[in-house]
C-alpha positions as a printed Julia matrix, in Angstrom:
83×3 Matrix{Float64}:
  12.38  103.51  -206.74
  10.7   104.37  -210.02
  11.53  100.96  -211.53
  10.1    99.2   -208.49
   6.9   101.23  -208.8
   6.63  100.34  -212.49
   7.05   96.64  -211.7
   4.32   96.8   -209.07
   2.06   98.6   -211.56
   2.73   95.91  -214.15
   1.99   93.15  -211.64
  -1.19   94.71  -210.34
  -4.59   94.76  -211.97
  -7.72   96.79  -211.33
  -9.49   94.95  -208.55
 -12.57   95.65  -206.43
 -11.07   94.16  -203.26
  -9.41   96.96  -201.21
  -7.15   94.41  -199.48
  -5.83   93.02  -202.77
  -2.05   93.15  -202.95
  -0.79   93.09  -206.53
   1.94   90.61  -207.23
   3.3    88.03  -209.59
   2.41   84.97  -207.51
  -0.97   84.42  -209.17
   0.57   84.71  -212.61
   3.32   82.21  -211.9
   0.96   79.75  -210.23
  -1.39   79.93  -213.22
   1.64   79.43  -215.45
   2.58   76.38  -213.37
  -0.94   75.0   -213.81
  -0.79   75.53  -217.57
   2.64   73.9   -217.75
   1.22   70.94  -215.84
  -1.68   70.64  -218.31
   0.74   70.77  -221.23
   2.84   68.06  -219.57
  -0.26   65.91  -219.07
  -1.15   66.17  -222.75
   2.45   65.42  -223.72
   2.47   62.36  -221.45
  -0.8    61.2   -222.93
   0.56   61.55  -226.46
   3.79   59.75  -225.53
   1.82   56.93  -223.89
  -0.4    56.44  -226.92
   2.55   56.67  -229.31
   4.71   54.18  -227.4
   1.9    51.67  -226.99
   1.12   51.78  -230.71
   4.73   51.48  -231.94
   5.39   48.35  -233.92
   8.15   46.08  -232.78
   9.39   44.66  -229.56
   7.65   45.98  -226.46
   9.9    46.98  -223.6
   9.3    48.23  -220.07
   9.98   51.78  -221.26
   6.88   51.69  -223.44
   4.76   51.15  -220.35
   6.61   53.4   -217.89
   7.75   56.58  -219.65
   4.33   57.87  -220.72
   2.54   57.29  -217.41
   5.52   58.79  -215.54
   5.18   61.97  -217.59
   1.44   61.92  -216.89
   2.06   61.71  -213.14
   4.53   64.61  -213.25
   2.05   66.71  -215.24
  -0.81   65.93  -212.89
   1.39   66.84  -209.92
   2.37   70.18  -211.46
  -1.25   70.95  -212.27
  -2.45   70.01  -208.8
   0.2    72.15  -207.09
  -0.56   75.13  -209.33
  -4.3    74.89  -208.79
  -4.03   74.23  -205.04
  -1.75   77.22  -204.41
  -3.67   79.53  -206.71
């Protein structure tokens, strides 16, 4: 019982709303949004890198980066929408 109370205290924050229920959902949804943003930036970097690579162009150069961008945008949208 004491461990459960400590976990609830760690999850909760001082809040002015009397109906606020402390929990980890906001933290994990914000973490999901940040992971989505990081994935978007990674996809952008991969896209730029693959399009600037010298040599023979293949379909992977045009698909991998935008696919990572779409996954990142989806993660960010889900995190923001549920937050």
